[in-house]
C-alpha positions in Angstrom: -36.5 -10.8 15.6 -33.9 -8.4 14.1 -30.6 -8.2 15.9 -29.1 -4.8 16.6 -25.6 -4.3 15.2 -22.8 -3.1 17.5 -21.3 0.3 16.5 -18.0 -1.3 15.5 -19.7 -3.5 12.9 -20.3 -0.3 10.8 -16.5 0.3 10.6 -16.7 4.1 10.9 -15.8 6.5 13.7 -18.0 9.2 12.2 -20.8 8.9 14.9 -18.2 9.4 17.6 -16.6 12.6 16.2 -17.9 15.8 17.8 -19.2 18.5 15.4 -17.6 21.3 17.4 -14.7 21.9 19.7 -11.0 21.8 19.2 -8.4 19.1 19.9 -9.3 18.7 23.5 -12.9 17.9 22.6 -11.8 15.5 19.9 -9.4 13.7 22.3 -12.1 13.3 24.9 -14.6 11.9 22.4 -12.0 9.6 20.9 -11.5 7.9 24.3 -15.0 6.3 23.8 -14.7 5.5 20.2 -16.1 2.1 19.1 -15.9 2.7 15.4 -14.2 -0.6 14.6 -13.4 -3.8 16.6 -9.9 -2.8 17.4 -11.1 -1.0 20.6 -12.0 -4.3 22.2 -8.5 -5.6 22.8 -6.6 -2.3 23.0 -5.9 -0.8 26.4 -7.1 2.7 25.4 -7.4 5.1 22.5 -4.1 6.8 21.6 -5.0 10.2 20.2 -2.6 12.6 18.6 -0.7 15.2 20.6 1.6 18.2 20.2 1.4 21.9 19.2 -2.3 22.7 18.3 -1.0 25.3 15.9 1.8 23.2 14.5 3.1 24.0 11.0 4.1 20.3 10.6 1.9 17.3 11.3 3.3 13.8 11.2 1.1 10.7 10.7 2.2 7.2 11.6 0.5 3.9 11.2 -0.9 3.0 14.7 0.1 3.0 18.3 2.6 0.4 19.5 2.8 -1.6 22.7 4.3 1.3 24.8 1.9 3.8 23.3 -1.1 1.6 24.1 0.0 1.3 27.7 0.8 5.0 28.1 -2.0 6.5 26.0 0.4 8.7 24.1 1.7 8.5 20.5 5.4 7.9 19.6 6.7 7.3 23.2 8.4 4.0 22.4 11.7 3.3 20.7 10.4 4.4 17.2 9.2 7.6 18.7 12.6 8.4 20.3 14.3 7.6 17.0 11.9 9.9 15.2 12.6 12.8 17.7 16.3 12.4 17.1 15.9 12.3 13.3 13.7 15.4 13.4 16.2 17.3 15.4 19.0 16.3 13.0 16.9 17.5 10.1 16.4 20.9 11.8 12.9 20.4 13.1 12.0 20.9 16.7 9.8 17.9 17.7 8.0 20.1 20.3 6.7 22.3 17.5 5.1 19.4 15.6 1.9 17.5 16.0 2.1 13.7 15.9 -0.7 11.2 15.4 -1.5 7.9 13.8 -3.9 6.8 11.0 -5.3 4.2 13.4 -5.9 5.1 17.0 -6.0 1.7 18.6 -3.1 -0.9 18.9 -3.7 -4.0 16.7 -1.7 -7.0 17.9 -1.4 -10.7 18.1 0.2 -12.9 20.9 3.5 -14.7 20.7 2.3 -18.0 22.1 -0.3 -18.4 24.8 -0.5 -15.2 26.7 2.8 -14.1 25.4 4.3 -10.9 24.2 2.0 -8.6 22.1 3.2 -8.5 18.5 2.3 -5.7 16.2 -0.1 -6.5 13.4 -0.7 -4.0 10.5 -4.2 -2.6 10.4 -6.3 -3.3 7.3 -7.4 -0.6 4.9 -10.9 -1.1 6.3 -9.7 -0.3 9.8 -7.8 2.7 8.5 -10.9 4.0 6.7 -12.9 3.5 9.9 -10.5 5.7 11.7 -10.3 8.3 8.9 -12.8 10.8 10.5 -10.5 11.3 13.5 -7.6 12.1 11.2 -9.7 14.4 9.1 -10.8 16.2 12.3 -7.2 16.6 13.5 -6.1 18.0 10.2 -9.0 20.5 10.2 -8.2 21.5 13.8 -4.4 21.9 13.4 -4.4 23.2 9.8 -0.7 22.3 9.2 1.4 23.8 6.4 2.9 20.4 5.7 2.1 16.7 6.5 4.7 14.0 6.8 3.4 10.5 6.3 5.5 7.8 8.0 5.2 4.5 6.2 2.9 2.7 3.8 -0.2 2.4 6.0 -0.3 6.1 6.8 0.4 6.9 3.2 -2.4 4.8 1.9 -4.8 6.2 4.5 -4.1 9.8 3.3 -3.2 9.4 -0.3 -5.0 6.2 -1.5 -4.3 2.5 -2.0 -1.9 3.1 -4.9 0.6 4.9 -2.6 4.1 3.4 -2.5 6.7 4.8 -0.1 9.6 3.7 -2.3 8.2 5.6 -5.3 7.0 8.8 -3.6 9.3 9.4 -0.6 11.5 12.4 -0.2 9.5 14.9 -2.4 6.9 17.5 -1.7 3.6 16.2 -3.1 0.6 18.4 -3.6 -2.5 16.3 -3.0 -6.1 16.6 -1.8 -6.4 15.0 1.6 -9.8 14.7 3.2 -11.1 17.4 1.0 -8.3 19.9 1.7 -5.4 20.8 -0.6 -2.3 19.8 1.3 1.5 19.5 0.8 2.8 16.1 1.8 6.2 14.5 2.2 6.4 10.7 2.5 9.1 8.7 4.2 9.6 5.4 6.0 8.2 4.7 9.4 10.9 5.0 12.1 10.1 1.4 13.3 11.4 0.2 9.9 14.8 1.7 10.7 14.9 -0.4 13.9 14.2 -3.5 11.8 16.6 -2.7 9.0 19.7 -4.8 8.3 21.7 -1.6 7.8 20.2 0.7 10.4 22.5 3.6 9.8 21.7 3.8 6.0 18.0 3.5 6.8 18.3 6.2 9.5 20.1 8.6 7.2 17.4 8.1 4.5 14.8 9.1 7.1 16.8 12.2 8.0 17.2 13.1 4.4 13.5 12.9 3.8 12.8 15.0 6.9 15.2 17.6 5.6 13.0 17.9 2.5 10.1 18.7 4.9 12.2 21.2 6.8 13.2 23.0 3.6 9.6 23.1 2.5 8.6 24.8 5.7 11.3 27.4 5.2 
């Protein structure tokens, strides 16, 4: 007798993405996504949020522990640092749209039942989630995308992407079939892990100033 595969075994969110409706319809549908196995352990889907007509869209890697618990992106320490960096660069965080390449928190445990430790999603998991990101880009139609870190960069720009090589410049690339302007920088969580936090933070602000100038 043939066994029926679970939806997550296909590693694609495509069947769960609605063909019509705006961000509210996407967010509601994403809550039931089973496009990859990450949904099994995560508390909930963490969809993007912000200005539906934002000129700037920022893409991170995945939700963290606090985001998974609250169901909102960038509400933990890295999110607070990002808001501060955006303001210092001359960008109002309230006028941006923020999301992640992967919508469920991937983690391991520190010891038996211990603290949840972030684990980077695989490229396969990022590809599975790509239909959600493509739908968000189509709905928001931003003038500029900022990719935060390597996972987000590879999800949008391909596996050859390197933050150190391409950060701090306006790139013109095709993203999910659309011509887009992209600025790459580090993920704010890497600032929190850096030996020299101030230097890392100023580098992030410098890259975000490039984005601010590109928006005019």
